[in-house]
ZABAFI-260281 format. One record per residue (C-alpha): residue number from 1; x, y, z. Coordinates in Angstrom, 1 decimal. Last residue first. Layout:
BEGIN
@resi=NUM u=X v=Y w=Z
...
***
This chain:
BEGIN
@resi=104 u=-5.5 v=-5.5 w=6.4
@resi=103 u=-4.2 v=-5.8 w=9.9
@resi=102 u=-7.9 v=-6.5 w=11.8
@resi=101 u=-8.4 v=-5.1 w=15.4
@resi=100 u=-12.3 v=-5.5 w=14.2
@resi=99 u=-13.2 v=-1.8 w=15.1
@resi=98 u=-9.5 v=-0.4 w=14.8
@resi=97 u=-9.0 v=-1.0 w=10.9
@resi=96 u=-5.2 v=-1.7 w=11.2
@resi=95 u=-2.8 v=-0.3 w=8.8
@resi=94 u=0.6 v=-1.9 w=8.0
@resi=93 u=3.4 v=-0.8 w=6.1
@resi=92 u=2.4 v=2.3 w=4.4
@resi=91 u=5.6 v=3.1 w=1.8
@resi=90 u=4.7 v=6.6 w=0.9
@resi=89 u=4.4 v=9.1 w=-1.1
@resi=88 u=4.7 v=12.9 w=-1.1
@resi=87 u=2.6 v=15.3 w=-3.1
@resi=86 u=3.2 v=19.2 w=-2.8
@resi=85 u=1.4 v=22.2 w=-3.7
@resi=84 u=0.1 v=25.2 w=-6.3
@resi=83 u=2.5 v=27.1 w=-4.8
@resi=82 u=3.8 v=28.6 w=-7.7
@resi=81 u=1.8 v=29.3 w=-10.7
@resi=80 u=0.3 v=26.9 w=-13.4
@resi=79 u=-2.7 v=26.5 w=-11.4
@resi=78 u=-2.7 v=22.8 w=-10.7
@resi=77 u=-4.7 v=21.2 w=-8.3
@resi=76 u=-6.9 v=19.0 w=-10.0
@resi=75 u=-4.5 v=17.5 w=-12.4
@resi=74 u=-2.0 v=16.4 w=-10.1
@resi=73 u=-4.2 v=14.8 w=-7.6
@resi=72 u=-5.5 v=13.0 w=-10.2
@resi=71 u=-1.9 v=11.7 w=-10.9
@resi=70 u=-1.3 v=10.8 w=-8.3
@resi=69 u=-4.3 v=8.7 w=-7.7
@resi=68 u=-4.0 v=7.3 w=-10.9
@resi=67 u=-0.2 v=6.7 w=-10.2
@resi=66 u=-0.8 v=5.3 w=-6.3
@resi=65 u=-3.3 v=2.6 w=-8.4
@resi=64 u=-0.9 v=-0.1 w=-8.8
@resi=63 u=0.2 v=-0.1 w=-4.6
@resi=62 u=-3.1 v=0.0 w=-3.3
@resi=61 u=-4.3 v=3.2 w=-1.7
@resi=60 u=-4.1 v=5.3 w=1.4
@resi=59 u=-4.5 v=9.0 w=1.3
@resi=58 u=-4.1 v=12.1 w=3.0
@resi=57 u=-5.0 v=15.3 w=2.0
@resi=56 u=-3.6 v=18.9 w=3.7
@resi=55 u=-5.1 v=21.7 w=2.9
@resi=54 u=-3.1 v=25.2 w=2.4
@resi=53 u=-3.5 v=28.8 w=4.0
@resi=52 u=0.0 v=30.7 w=3.4
@resi=51 u=2.8 v=30.9 w=6.6
@resi=50 u=5.1 v=34.1 w=5.3
@resi=49 u=3.1 v=37.0 w=4.5
@resi=48 u=4.7 v=39.4 w=3.9
@resi=47 u=2.7 v=43.5 w=3.7
@resi=46 u=4.1 v=46.1 w=2.0
@resi=45 u=2.4 v=45.4 w=-0.8
@resi=44 u=1.4 v=41.8 w=-0.8
@resi=43 u=4.5 v=39.2 w=-0.5
@resi=42 u=4.2 v=36.1 w=-0.6
@resi=41 u=5.6 v=33.2 w=1.6
@resi=40 u=9.1 v=32.1 w=2.2
@resi=39 u=9.7 v=31.0 w=-2.3
@resi=38 u=10.9 v=27.4 w=-1.1
@resi=37 u=7.4 v=26.8 w=0.3
@resi=36 u=5.3 v=27.9 w=2.7
@resi=35 u=2.8 v=26.8 w=5.9
@resi=34 u=-0.7 v=26.8 w=7.2
@resi=33 u=-2.2 v=23.9 w=7.6
@resi=32 u=-6.6 v=22.8 w=7.1
@resi=31 u=-6.9 v=19.0 w=7.2
@resi=30 u=-8.1 v=15.6 w=5.3
@resi=29 u=-8.6 v=12.1 w=5.5
@resi=28 u=-9.9 v=10.5 w=2.5
@resi=27 u=-11.6 v=7.3 w=0.6
@resi=26 u=-12.8 v=8.3 w=-2.4
@resi=25 u=-10.8 v=6.3 w=-5.1
@resi=24 u=-12.7 v=5.3 w=-8.1
@resi=23 u=-10.4 v=7.3 w=-10.4
@resi=22 u=-13.9 v=10.5 w=-11.0
@resi=21 u=-13.6 v=10.0 w=-7.0
@resi=20 u=-10.5 v=11.5 w=-7.0
@resi=19 u=-11.1 v=13.4 w=-9.5
@resi=18 u=-13.5 v=15.2 w=-7.3
@resi=17 u=-11.9 v=15.0 w=-4.2
@resi=16 u=-9.6 v=17.3 w=-6.4
@resi=15 u=-11.6 v=19.9 w=-7.8
@resi=14 u=-13.6 v=20.7 w=-4.6
@resi=13 u=-10.7 v=20.9 w=-2.1
@resi=12 u=-8.9 v=23.0 w=-5.0
@resi=11 u=-9.7 v=26.5 w=-3.4
@resi=10 u=-8.1 v=25.2 w=-0.2
@resi=9 u=-4.6 v=25.2 w=-2.5
@resi=8 u=-2.7 v=21.7 w=-2.1
@resi=7 u=-0.9 v=19.6 w=0.5
@resi=6 u=-1.0 v=15.7 w=-1.1
@resi=5 u=0.1 v=13.3 w=1.4
@resi=4 u=-0.5 v=10.5 w=-0.7
@resi=3 u=0.4 v=7.0 w=2.0
@resi=2 u=0.9 v=3.5 w=-0.4
@resi=1 u=0.0 v=0.0 w=0.0
***
């Protein structure tokens, strides 16, 4: 299994979720986060915003579904401007269902 963490623009949430659902991937976890990329935030006029509001999505998929999930997220989240976000892909060694105690 693969764990995908995607940090995206909050305004792209609906598009990304619909993109994942269209790819047959409906299970996810999301939370609001603050952060900055290499550009260290943005400057608007004389004000510097060092941390920007983003959305983090966590999706666990089977190994063969990972490329489809990554592509769905990239396609839906991309604006072509700095700050579109990042996707992190990791191996999942085990996943337990709390209700049953079983390892998937």
